[in-house]
N, C-alpha and C positions, 0 to 999 in steps of 0.2 A: 891219288889216289888215297884217300881214310883209310878207317875201318869199317862204313859202310857196303852192308849185303848188297850187289845189284849183279845181278846177273848178263851177262853179255853173249852175244853170239855176232857173226858176222851181217855188221853195219847195223847191231841197233843194241839197243841196253833198254831193262828193265830191275824197280827197282816200287818197292810200296816207301810212302814217307815216315813210317815206321822206321825204316831197313834206313834212313838215311838219315836217322838223327834220334833223341826225344829229349824232350823235354822243352820246353820254349825258346823261343830263339831262331832264327837261319836254321833252313835245311839247306843246301848246295843241293839241286839240282841239276843242273848246268854243267859245272865241275864234273860232278860225282857218275854222270852220264853219259860223258861229252862233249854238248852239244856247244857249239863251235859257229851258228849262224845266227842266236839270242841271247838275251841274260836269262837265269829264270831261278824263279826262289820259290823252296814254301815258307812259310810262316807260323809257328804257333804263337799264340800271344795270349795270354791270361787276359780274364775280367780286368777294366779298369788301365791295364799296360797297352802302349804304344808306339807306332813311330817317331821319330821328331820330323816335324817342321819342313819340307825339303824341297827341290826342283834340280830339273837336271841340264847340261848345257846339251845333251844333243840328243838323250830317248828318249822314247817315248814307251808310255808304259800302262799295260794293260794288269789288271787284278782280275782277279775269280775267288769270289767269297765262296768255298767247302762247306762250312761247317762256318758255326756259330752268326753274330755280329756285329757290325765292323761298321766305325761310324767314322765318312771322312770330310775332312773340312777344306776346303779350297782355301786360292787365293783371293778373292771376287767375294770371301766371308761366310758364303753357304757351308751349309753343314745338313748332308745325309749319311741317312744309317739303311744299310746295306745288308741281309741275310742270303744262305746258301742260296747258291745256284746265280748270284747278280754276279754281275761283269764291271768294271770300270774302268775305260779310258781315261789317259789324262798326257799334256802335250808334255816338251820334256822342261818348258818356261814355269808352267802351271807350278805354282806352290802347291803345296800338298801337306797332309797330315793325316792319317788313322791309328786307331783307338777301337780297340776288343770293349764288345759294351754285354752282347751279353749274358745270360747266364751259365754255356761251358767257354770253353776256348775256343776263340779263331782262328781256324786252321785259311787260309787263304793263299792259291798264288797268285807269285807278281813275275811276270814275262816284261821285257823290256829289249830296246833294239830301236836301228834307222834304216837310212836309206829305201825306205821301200817295199815295197808288195810285189811278188815273187810272180805270182799270177798263178793260175788252174794252170801248174806242169807235170801232172799225174797223168800218167799211160801205161795203159793195161799188163798185165806181166801176162803170167801164159797163157795161153787160151786155149790148152789145154786143161789146164788143171781145176780142179772140182773148184765150183762155187757154194758161197752159203745159201742156205738154203733160209727160206726167210718163214717156216714153219714155225 
């Protein structure tokens, strides 16, 4: 692990994006939090900057725009703008490029994985534990 401020417990880890790094560039979520089932990074990108045109051999990607605005250009020649709350899925072999186009830094999460969906495998915990209130 690096100098990141990560709080850990028995089977969990927690950090803020600010605790995972500073300034523009990648914030290594997977490595710092010990994620093993998929790749995960945060990207902080100033206006006018972006990632290189790329594709993957096996990894499907999902992007979540947290803050700012992203412009995505895909291999079919289309370009789409995505703002806060947008989610973008890209097949491995599809070429893609993203760029920050807003007035503020683009803050985006990129998640990558392969080999399919596990399914709904959540199970109830302790039935005697207090429940979270909807109040």
